[in-house]
C-alpha positions as CSV (number, residue, x, y, z in Angstrom):
1,X,-45.5,-10.8,88.8
2,X,-44.8,-13.4,91.4
3,X,-45.1,-12.6,95.1
4,X,-41.2,-13.1,95.4
5,X,-40.8,-10.5,92.8
6,X,-43.3,-8.2,94.5
7,X,-41.3,-8.6,97.8
8,X,-38.1,-7.5,96.1
9,X,-39.9,-4.3,94.9
10,X,-41.1,-3.4,98.4
11,X,-39.3,-1.5,101.2
12,X,-39.2,-2.4,104.9
13,X,-41.4,-0.4,107.2
14,X,-39.8,0.8,110.5
15,X,-41.1,-1.4,113.3
16,X,-40.7,-0.2,116.9
17,X,-43.1,-2.8,118.3
18,X,-46.7,-2.4,119.2
19,X,-47.9,-4.8,116.5
20,X,-48.3,-8.6,116.7
21,X,-45.8,-10.9,115.0
22,X,-46.9,-13.1,112.1
23,X,-48.7,-16.3,113.1
24,X,-47.0,-19.6,112.2
25,X,-49.5,-20.2,109.3
26,X,-48.9,-16.7,107.9
27,X,-45.2,-17.2,108.0
28,X,-45.5,-20.7,106.5
29,X,-47.5,-19.2,103.6
30,X,-44.9,-16.5,103.0
31,X,-42.1,-19.1,102.9
32,X,-43.5,-20.0,99.4
33,X,-42.1,-16.6,98.3
34,X,-38.6,-17.1,99.5
35,X,-37.3,-20.4,98.3
36,X,-34.6,-22.0,100.3
37,X,-35.6,-20.4,103.6
38,X,-37.0,-22.3,106.6
39,X,-38.9,-21.4,109.6
40,X,-37.5,-21.9,113.1
41,X,-39.2,-24.4,115.4
42,X,-40.6,-21.6,117.5
43,X,-41.9,-19.7,114.4
44,X,-39.9,-16.5,115.3
45,X,-37.1,-16.6,112.7
46,X,-36.4,-17.6,109.1
47,X,-33.0,-18.8,108.1
48,X,-31.0,-20.0,105.1
49,X,-27.5,-21.4,104.4
50,X,-25.7,-20.1,101.3
51,X,-22.7,-22.0,100.0
52,X,-20.0,-20.5,97.7
53,X,-16.8,-21.6,95.9
54,X,-14.3,-20.0,98.2
55,X,-13.7,-17.2,100.6
56,X,-13.7,-14.3,98.2
57,X,-17.3,-15.2,96.9
58,X,-18.5,-15.6,100.5
59,X,-17.2,-12.2,101.5
60,X,-18.7,-10.6,98.3
61,X,-22.1,-12.1,99.4
62,X,-21.7,-10.8,103.0
63,X,-20.9,-7.3,101.7
64,X,-24.0,-7.3,99.5
65,X,-26.0,-8.7,102.4
66,X,-24.8,-5.8,104.5
67,X,-25.8,-3.3,101.8
68,X,-29.3,-4.7,101.7
69,X,-29.6,-4.7,105.4
70,X,-28.4,-1.1,105.8
71,X,-30.6,0.1,102.8
72,X,-33.7,-1.5,104.4
73,X,-32.8,-0.7,108.0
74,X,-33.5,-4.3,108.9
75,X,-30.5,-6.3,110.0
76,X,-30.0,-10.1,110.0
77,X,-28.0,-12.3,112.3
78,X,-25.4,-14.3,110.4
79,X,-22.4,-16.6,110.7
80,X,-19.9,-17.4,108.1
81,X,-16.9,-19.5,107.2
82,X,-14.6,-20.1,104.3
83,X,-17.3,-21.1,101.8
84,X,-20.7,-20.5,103.5
85,X,-22.9,-17.9,105.2
86,X,-25.9,-18.8,107.4
87,X,-28.4,-15.9,107.5
88,X,-31.4,-15.4,109.9
89,X,-34.0,-12.7,109.9
90,X,-36.4,-11.9,112.7
91,X,-38.0,-8.6,113.9
92,X,-36.5,-8.1,117.3
93,X,-38.9,-5.3,118.3
94,X,-41.9,-7.7,118.1
95,X,-40.0,-10.9,119.1
96,X,-41.2,-12.6,115.9
97,X,-41.6,-12.3,112.2
98,X,-42.9,-9.4,110.2
99,X,-43.2,-8.8,106.4
100,X,-39.8,-7.0,106.7
101,X,-38.1,-10.3,107.3
102,X,-39.5,-11.8,104.0
103,X,-38.8,-8.6,102.0
104,X,-35.1,-8.9,103.1
105,X,-35.0,-12.6,102.5
106,X,-36.3,-12.1,98.9
107,X,-33.8,-9.4,98.2
108,X,-31.0,-11.7,99.6
109,X,-32.2,-14.5,97.3
110,X,-32.0,-12.2,94.3
111,X,-28.2,-11.9,94.9
112,X,-27.8,-15.5,94.1
113,X,-30.5,-16.0,91.5
114,X,-29.5,-18.0,88.5
């Protein structure tokens, strides 16, 4: 089982702070498990742009994204237009990245897996 698959099998753990965010090298290593995602320059956020054929498919993706976020209790920031959605995950309570961000990114990737 690949690490990406392992991430989709995991659940987010509640994070109320009090722990350190991932270091940049840790986050860079975890990017291997979430193809298409990139690390922000400050190392506090991962992001990905998804493109679709039309508004209806974009909205279907956003609804599925919302379902994942609510199920995991870990919510992204996103922006969308007619045929795209840009998604960003960070763990606000620690002002950086946690494993939760990568779990959710892997689950979002599974929505568009070919």
